Biopython code that builds the backbone (N, CA, C, O; Angstrom):
import numpy as np
from Bio.PDB.StructureBuilder import StructureBuilder

atoms = [
    (1, "UNK", "N", (4.360, 5.489, -28.116)),
    (1, "UNK", "CA", (3.853, 4.163, -28.372)),
    (1, "UNK", "C", (3.702, 3.979, -29.883)),
    (1, "UNK", "O", (3.217, 4.868, -30.583)),
    (2, "UNK", "N", (4.117, 2.835, -30.361)),
    (2, "UNK", "CA", (4.085, 2.557, -31.790)),
    (2, "UNK", "C", (2.699, 2.094, -32.230)),
    (2, "UNK", "O", (2.061, 1.286, -31.555)),
    (3, "UNK", "N", (2.238, 2.615, -33.374)),
    (3, "UNK", "CA", (0.941, 2.199, -33.905)),
    (3, "UNK", "C", (1.043, 0.822, -34.543)),
    (3, "UNK", "O", (2.028, 0.503, -35.209)),
    (4, "UNK", "N", (0.016, 0.014, -34.333)),
    (4, "UNK", "CA", (-0.108, -1.295, -34.951)),
    (4, "UNK", "C", (-1.180, -1.174, -36.019)),
    (4, "UNK", "O", (-1.948, -0.212, -36.022)),
    (5, "UNK", "N", (-1.239, -2.143, -36.927)),
    (5, "UNK", "CA", (-2.242, -2.128, -37.977)),
    (5, "UNK", "C", (-3.352, -3.107, -37.635)),
    (5, "UNK", "O", (-3.098, -4.287, -37.391)),
    (6, "UNK", "N", (-4.585, -2.613, -37.617)),
    (6, "UNK", "CA", (-5.758, -3.425, -37.319)),
    (6, "UNK", "C", (-6.672, -3.475, -38.534)),
    (6, "UNK", "O", (-6.751, -2.526, -39.314)),
    (7, "UNK", "N", (-7.358, -4.596, -38.678)),
    (7, "UNK", "CA", (-8.347, -4.766, -39.719)),
    (7, "UNK", "C", (-9.721, -4.749, -39.047)),
    (7, "UNK", "O", (-9.981, -5.543, -38.143)),
    (8, "UNK", "N", (-10.597, -3.848, -39.488)),
    (8, "UNK", "CA", (-11.901, -3.666, -38.850)),
    (8, "UNK", "C", (-12.993, -4.003, -39.866)),
    (8, "UNK", "O", (-12.990, -3.490, -40.985)),
    (9, "UNK", "N", (-13.934, -4.877, -39.462)),
    (9, "UNK", "CA", (-15.023, -5.293, -40.347)),
    (9, "UNK", "C", (-16.364, -4.960, -39.711)),
    (9, "UNK", "O", (-16.509, -5.017, -38.490)),
    (10, "UNK", "N", (-17.355, -4.609, -40.550)),
    (10, "UNK", "CA", (-18.687, -4.335, -40.042)),
    (10, "UNK", "C", (-19.605, -3.749, -41.090)),
    (10, "UNK", "O", (-19.355, -3.869, -42.289)),
    (11, "UNK", "N", (-20.681, -3.107, -40.629)),
    (11, "UNK", "CA", (-21.661, -2.498, -41.525)),
    (11, "UNK", "C", (-22.089, -1.141, -40.976)),
    (11, "UNK", "O", (-21.827, -0.814, -39.818)),
    (12, "UNK", "N", (-22.756, -0.351, -41.832)),
    (12, "UNK", "CA", (-23.311, 0.917, -41.378)),
    (12, "UNK", "C", (-24.667, 1.126, -42.030)),
    (12, "UNK", "O", (-24.946, 0.557, -43.085)),
    (13, "UNK", "N", (-25.509, 1.939, -41.409)),
    (13, "UNK", "CA", (-26.863, 2.185, -41.894)),
    (13, "UNK", "C", (-26.867, 3.302, -42.923)),
    (13, "UNK", "O", (-26.417, 4.417, -42.660)),
    (14, "UNK", "N", (-27.392, 2.973, -44.115)),
    (14, "UNK", "CA", (-27.548, 3.980, -45.152)),
    (14, "UNK", "C", (-28.992, 3.900, -45.632)),
    (14, "UNK", "O", (-29.389, 2.930, -46.277)),
    (15, "UNK", "N", (-29.767, 4.923, -45.313)),
    (15, "UNK", "CA", (-31.189, 4.899, -45.626)),
    (15, "UNK", "C", (-31.892, 3.913, -44.709)),
    (15, "UNK", "O", (-31.836, 4.040, -43.486)),
    (16, "UNK", "N", (-32.553, 2.933, -45.306)),
    (16, "UNK", "CA", (-33.258, 1.909, -44.529)),
    (16, "UNK", "C", (-32.488, 0.608, -44.424)),
    (16, "UNK", "O", (-32.937, -0.309, -43.737)),
    (17, "UNK", "N", (-31.338, 0.496, -45.084)),
    (17, "UNK", "CA", (-30.592, -0.759, -45.154)),
    (17, "UNK", "C", (-29.221, -0.641, -44.498)),
    (17, "UNK", "O", (-28.597, 0.420, -44.520)),
    (18, "UNK", "N", (-28.763, -1.746, -43.913)),
    (18, "UNK", "CA", (-27.409, -1.829, -43.385)),
    (18, "UNK", "C", (-26.506, -2.225, -44.547)),
    (18, "UNK", "O", (-26.672, -3.297, -45.128)),
    (19, "UNK", "N", (-25.557, -1.368, -44.883)),
    (19, "UNK", "CA", (-24.674, -1.584, -46.029)),
    (19, "UNK", "C", (-23.257, -1.910, -45.569)),
    (19, "UNK", "O", (-22.791, -1.387, -44.557)),
    (20, "UNK", "N", (-22.576, -2.778, -46.316)),
    (20, "UNK", "CA", (-21.166, -3.031, -46.007)),
    (20, "UNK", "C", (-20.329, -1.838, -46.458)),
    (20, "UNK", "O", (-20.655, -1.181, -47.446)),
    (21, "UNK", "N", (-19.267, -1.568, -45.742)),
    (21, "UNK", "CA", (-18.339, -0.521, -46.125)),
    (21, "UNK", "C", (-17.171, -1.206, -46.812)),
    (21, "UNK", "O", (-16.495, -2.033, -46.201)),
    (22, "UNK", "N", (-16.925, -0.877, -48.066)),
    (22, "UNK", "CA", (-15.921, -1.588, -48.857)),
    (22, "UNK", "C", (-14.733, -0.697, -49.157)),
    (22, "UNK", "O", (-14.608, -0.173, -50.264)),
    (23, "UNK", "N", (-13.868, -0.525, -48.187)),
    (23, "UNK", "CA", (-12.635, 0.239, -48.388)),
    (23, "UNK", "C", (-11.550, -0.688, -48.919)),
    (23, "UNK", "O", (-10.888, -0.380, -49.910)),
    (24, "UNK", "N", (-11.375, -1.817, -48.256)),
    (24, "UNK", "CA", (-10.467, -2.862, -48.698)),
    (24, "UNK", "C", (-11.317, -4.120, -48.803)),
    (24, "UNK", "O", (-11.807, -4.614, -47.788)),
    (25, "UNK", "N", (-11.500, -4.638, -49.988)),
    (25, "UNK", "CA", (-12.429, -5.748, -50.188)),
    (25, "UNK", "C", (-11.701, -7.072, -49.993)),
    (25, "UNK", "O", (-10.675, -7.333, -50.622)),
    (26, "UNK", "N", (-12.260, -7.917, -49.095)),
    (26, "UNK", "CA", (-11.706, -9.253, -48.907)),
    (26, "UNK", "C", (-12.747, -10.307, -49.228)),
    (26, "UNK", "O", (-12.402, -11.404, -49.667)),
    (27, "UNK", "N", (-14.002, -9.994, -49.019)),
    (27, "UNK", "CA", (-15.108, -10.908, -49.292)),
    (27, "UNK", "C", (-16.333, -10.063, -49.605)),
    (27, "UNK", "O", (-16.427, -8.928, -49.137)),
    (28, "UNK", "N", (-17.272, -10.584, -50.383)),
    (28, "UNK", "CA", (-18.464, -9.787, -50.676)),
    (28, "UNK", "C", (-19.327, -9.569, -49.436)),
    (28, "UNK", "O", (-19.317, -10.377, -48.508)),
    (29, "UNK", "N", (-20.068, -8.474, -49.433)),
    (29, "UNK", "CA", (-21.045, -8.144, -48.384)),
    (29, "UNK", "C", (-20.452, -7.923, -47.003)),
    (29, "UNK", "O", (-21.074, -8.275, -46.001)),
    (30, "UNK", "N", (-19.293, -7.360, -46.937)),
    (30, "UNK", "CA", (-18.744, -6.950, -45.645)),
    (30, "UNK", "C", (-17.819, -5.772, -45.896)),
    (30, "UNK", "O", (-17.279, -5.627, -46.993)),
    (31, "UNK", "N", (-17.635, -4.935, -44.893)),
    (31, "UNK", "CA", (-16.630, -3.901, -45.066)),
    (31, "UNK", "C", (-15.400, -4.338, -44.306)),
    (31, "UNK", "O", (-15.477, -5.038, -43.296)),
    (32, "UNK", "N", (-14.288, -3.915, -44.809)),
    (32, "UNK", "CA", (-13.014, -4.213, -44.166)),
    (32, "UNK", "C", (-12.166, -2.973, -44.324)),
    (32, "UNK", "O", (-11.905, -2.548, -45.450)),
    (33, "UNK", "N", (-11.735, -2.389, -43.244)),
    (33, "UNK", "CA", (-10.947, -1.168, -43.280)),
    (33, "UNK", "C", (-9.685, -1.399, -42.473)),
    (33, "UNK", "O", (-9.738, -1.970, -41.383)),
    (34, "UNK", "N", (-8.561, -0.965, -42.993)),
    (34, "UNK", "CA", (-7.293, -1.096, -42.288)),
    (34, "UNK", "C", (-7.028, 0.208, -41.543)),
    (34, "UNK", "O", (-6.993, 1.281, -42.146)),
    (35, "UNK", "N", (-6.840, 0.107, -40.231)),
    (35, "UNK", "CA", (-6.664, 1.262, -39.348)),
    (35, "UNK", "C", (-5.349, 1.123, -38.583)),
    (35, "UNK", "O", (-5.022, 0.034, -38.111)),
    (36, "UNK", "N", (-4.599, 2.207, -38.456)),
    (36, "UNK", "CA", (-3.398, 2.222, -37.619)),
    (36, "UNK", "C", (-3.762, 2.828, -36.267)),
    (36, "UNK", "O", (-4.311, 3.928, -36.191)),
    (37, "UNK", "N", (-3.445, 2.091, -35.203)),
    (37, "UNK", "CA", (-3.770, 2.547, -33.846)),
    (37, "UNK", "C", (-2.866, 1.816, -32.853)),
    (37, "UNK", "O", (-2.340, 0.748, -33.166)),
    (38, "UNK", "N", (-2.682, 2.387, -31.651)),
    (38, "UNK", "CA", (-1.831, 1.730, -30.655)),
    (38, "UNK", "C", (-2.467, 0.495, -30.029)),
    (38, "UNK", "O", (-1.752, -0.391, -29.561)),
    (39, "UNK", "N", (-3.821, 0.415, -30.012)),
    (39, "UNK", "CA", (-4.487, -0.757, -29.429)),
    (39, "UNK", "C", (-5.869, -0.931, -30.059)),
    (39, "UNK", "O", (-6.305, -0.098, -30.853)),
    (40, "UNK", "N", (-6.557, -2.026, -29.696)),
    (40, "UNK", "CA", (-7.855, -2.349, -30.303)),
    (40, "UNK", "C", (-8.923, -1.303, -30.001)),
    (40, "UNK", "O", (-9.740, -0.979, -30.863)),
    (41, "UNK", "N", (-8.919, -0.783, -28.798)),
    (41, "UNK", "CA", (-9.924, 0.224, -28.423)),
    (41, "UNK", "C", (-9.785, 1.478, -29.292)),
    (41, "UNK", "O", (-10.783, 2.025, -29.761)),
    (42, "UNK", "N", (-8.563, 1.922, -29.501)),
    (42, "UNK", "CA", (-8.325, 3.090, -30.348)),
    (42, "UNK", "C", (-8.684, 2.796, -31.796)),
    (42, "UNK", "O", (-9.157, 3.686, -32.503)),
    (43, "UNK", "N", (-8.470, 1.566, -32.253)),
    (43, "UNK", "CA", (-8.844, 1.191, -33.623)),
    (43, "UNK", "C", (-10.355, 1.319, -33.802)),
    (43, "UNK", "O", (-10.817, 1.793, -34.840)),
    (44, "UNK", "N", (-11.127, 0.900, -32.800)),
    (44, "UNK", "CA", (-12.590, 1.041, -32.855)),
    (44, "UNK", "C", (-12.982, 2.518, -32.888)),
    (44, "UNK", "O", (-13.842, 2.914, -33.674)),
    (45, "UNK", "N", (-12.358, 3.330, -32.041)),
    (45, "UNK", "CA", (-12.667, 4.762, -31.989)),
    (45, "UNK", "C", (-12.353, 5.444, -33.322)),
    (45, "UNK", "O", (-13.138, 6.262, -33.802)),
    (46, "UNK", "N", (-11.218, 5.112, -33.913)),
    (46, "UNK", "CA", (-10.838, 5.725, -35.188)),
    (46, "UNK", "C", (-11.771, 5.285, -36.314)),
    (46, "UNK", "O", (-12.044, 6.060, -37.231)),
    (47, "UNK", "N", (-12.261, 4.044, -36.251)),
    (47, "UNK", "CA", (-13.221, 3.572, -37.247)),
    (47, "UNK", "C", (-14.511, 4.363, -37.166)),
    (47, "UNK", "O", (-15.035, 4.796, -38.193)),
    (48, "UNK", "N", (-15.038, 4.563, -35.948)),
    (48, "UNK", "CA", (-16.237, 5.379, -35.773)),
    (48, "UNK", "C", (-16.009, 6.786, -36.326)),
    (48, "UNK", "O", (-16.885, 7.339, -36.990)),
    (49, "UNK", "N", (-14.851, 7.363, -36.059)),
    (49, "UNK", "CA", (-14.547, 8.721, -36.505)),
    (49, "UNK", "C", (-14.477, 8.811, -38.027)),
    (49, "UNK", "O", (-15.043, 9.733, -38.615)),
    (50, "UNK", "N", (-13.793, 7.870, -38.671)),
    (50, "UNK", "CA", (-13.611, 7.918, -40.124)),
    (50, "UNK", "C", (-14.924, 7.683, -40.860)),
    (50, "UNK", "O", (-15.288, 8.461, -41.742)),
    (51, "UNK", "N", (-15.634, 6.621, -40.506)),
    (51, "UNK", "CA", (-16.886, 6.309, -41.208)),
    (51, "UNK", "C", (-17.970, 7.328, -40.858)),
    (51, "UNK", "O", (-18.741, 7.744, -41.724)),
    (52, "UNK", "N", (-18.026, 7.727, -39.590)),
    (52, "UNK", "CA", (-19.017, 8.715, -39.173)),
    (52, "UNK", "C", (-18.846, 10.042, -39.880)),
    (52, "UNK", "O", (-19.831, 10.649, -40.299)),
    (53, "UNK", "N", (-17.620, 10.503, -40.019)),
    (53, "UNK", "CA", (-17.400, 11.791, -40.679)),
    (53, "UNK", "C", (-17.611, 11.696, -42.187)),
    (53, "UNK", "O", (-18.113, 12.637, -42.802)),
    (54, "UNK", "N", (-17.236, 10.583, -42.780)),
    (54, "UNK", "CA", (-17.390, 10.432, -44.229)),
    (54, "UNK", "C", (-18.862, 10.355, -44.640)),
    (54, "UNK", "O", (-19.254, 10.933, -45.653)),
    (55, "UNK", "N", (-19.679, 9.643, -43.855)),
    (55, "UNK", "CA", (-21.078, 9.422, -44.208)),
    (55, "UNK", "C", (-22.054, 10.205, -43.329)),
    (55, "UNK", "O", (-23.266, 10.018, -43.429)),
    (56, "UNK", "N", (-21.532, 11.079, -42.471)),
    (56, "UNK", "CA", (-22.344, 11.903, -41.573)),
    (56, "UNK", "C", (-23.285, 11.044, -40.716)),
    (56, "UNK", "O", (-24.493, 11.281, -40.674)),
    (57, "UNK", "N", (-22.709, 10.040, -40.031)),
    (57, "UNK", "CA", (-23.470, 9.092, -39.220)),
    (57, "UNK", "C", (-23.075, 9.177, -37.759)),
    (57, "UNK", "O", (-21.927, 9.478, -37.430)),
    (58, "UNK", "N", (-24.038, 8.909, -36.882)),
    (58, "UNK", "CA", (-23.745, 8.773, -35.463)),
    (58, "UNK", "C", (-23.274, 7.349, -35.190)),
    (58, "UNK", "O", (-23.495, 6.451, -36.002)),
    (59, "UNK", "N", (-22.629, 7.147, -34.056)),
    (59, "UNK", "CA", (-22.082, 5.838, -33.696)),
    (59, "UNK", "C", (-23.135, 4.735, -33.652)),
    (59, "UNK", "O", (-22.834, 3.577, -33.941)),
    (60, "UNK", "N", (-24.367, 5.087, -33.293)),
    (60, "UNK", "CA", (-25.410, 4.067, -33.185)),
    (60, "UNK", "C", (-25.769, 3.458, -34.536)),
    (60, "UNK", "O", (-26.416, 2.412, -34.584)),
    (61, "UNK", "N", (-25.357, 4.098, -35.640)),
    (61, "UNK", "CA", (-25.638, 3.593, -36.977)),
    (61, "UNK", "C", (-24.435, 2.900, -37.610)),
    (61, "UNK", "O", (-24.457, 2.583, -38.800)),
    (62, "UNK", "N", (-23.395, 2.665, -36.829)),
    (62, "UNK", "CA", (-22.197, 1.964, -37.301)),
    (62, "UNK", "C", (-22.001, 0.734, -36.425)),
    (62, "UNK", "O", (-21.917, 0.850, -35.203)),
    (63, "UNK", "N", (-21.927, -0.442, -37.042)),
    (63, "UNK", "CA", (-21.693, -1.687, -36.302)),
    (63, "UNK", "C", (-20.301, -2.206, -36.648)),
    (63, "UNK", "O", (-19.942, -2.318, -37.820)),
    (64, "UNK", "N", (-19.530, -2.519, -35.623)),
    (64, "UNK", "CA", (-18.218, -3.128, -35.814)),
    (64, "UNK", "C", (-18.341, -4.586, -35.410)),
    (64, "UNK", "O", (-18.647, -4.898, -34.259)),
    (65, "UNK", "N", (-18.099, -5.485, -36.374)),
    (65, "UNK", "CA", (-18.241, -6.911, -36.127)),
    (65, "UNK", "C", (-16.947, -7.556, -35.639)),
    (65, "UNK", "O", (-16.977, -8.464, -34.808)),
    (66, "UNK", "N", (-15.811, -7.087, -36.156)),
    (66, "UNK", "CA", (-14.556, -7.766, -35.846)),
    (66, "UNK", "C", (-13.385, -6.784, -35.951)),
    (66, "UNK", "O", (-13.324, -5.974, -36.876)),
    (67, "UNK", "N", (-12.476, -6.867, -35.009)),
    (67, "UNK", "CA", (-11.231, -6.095, -35.049)),
    (67, "UNK", "C", (-10.093, -7.097, -34.850)),
    (67, "UNK", "O", (-10.036, -7.776, -33.825)),
    (68, "UNK", "N", (-9.188, -7.193, -35.825)),
    (68, "UNK", "CA", (-8.072, -8.127, -35.726)),
    (68, "UNK", "C", (-6.760, -7.408, -36.016)),
    (68, "UNK", "O", (-6.704, -6.488, -36.831)),
    (69, "UNK", "N", (-5.727, -7.839, -35.343)),
    (69, "UNK", "CA", (-4.385, -7.309, -35.547)),
    (69, "UNK", "C", (-3.807, -7.952, -36.809)),
    (69, "UNK", "O", (-3.829, -9.174, -36.950)),
    (70, "UNK", "N", (-3.286, -7.122, -37.731)),
    (70, "UNK", "CA", (-2.697, -7.630, -38.962)),
    (70, "UNK", "C", (-1.277, -8.075, -38.665)),
    (70, "UNK", "O", (-0.470, -7.301, -38.149)),
    (71, "UNK", "N", (-0.977, -9.310, -38.987)),
    (71, "UNK", "CA", (0.368, -9.863, -38.741)),
    (71, "UNK", "C", (1.346, -9.376, -39.807)),
    (71, "UNK", "O", (0.967, -9.157, -40.958)),
    (72, "UNK", "N", (2.587, -9.212, -39.418)),
    (72, "UNK", "CA", (3.643, -8.845, -40.364)),
    (72, "UNK", "C", (3.679, -7.370, -40.704)),
    (72, "UNK", "O", (4.376, -6.986, -41.642)),
    (73, "UNK", "N", (2.966, -6.539, -39.991)),
    (73, "UNK", "CA", (2.960, -5.095, -40.278)),
    (73, "UNK", "C", (3.675, -4.367, -39.155)),
    (73, "UNK", "O", (3.789, -3.142, -39.186)),
]
sb = StructureBuilder()
sb.init_structure("model")
sb.init_model(0)
sb.init_chain("A")
sb.init_seg("    ")
for serial, (resi, resn, name, xyz) in enumerate(atoms, 1):
    if name == "N":
        sb.init_residue(resn, " ", resi, " ")
    sb.init_atom(name, np.array(xyz, "f"), 0.0, 1.0, " ", f" {name:<3s}", serial, name[0])
structure = sb.get_structure()
């Protein structure tokens, strides 16, 4: 199965505040990360894995607000 490119936006908890994750910046105060996955569910799972491992966070401290398929990729 061919991987598609998804754009994932949301926030994660750092200390006492919910912070935006700014991997690819499109607008202030939000995180936007481009993920390659075969479907939307896998894109969400890979986002939890990448952000969780980088910041040593459990899934309950990561919020995903939006997952969209990137056109033309």
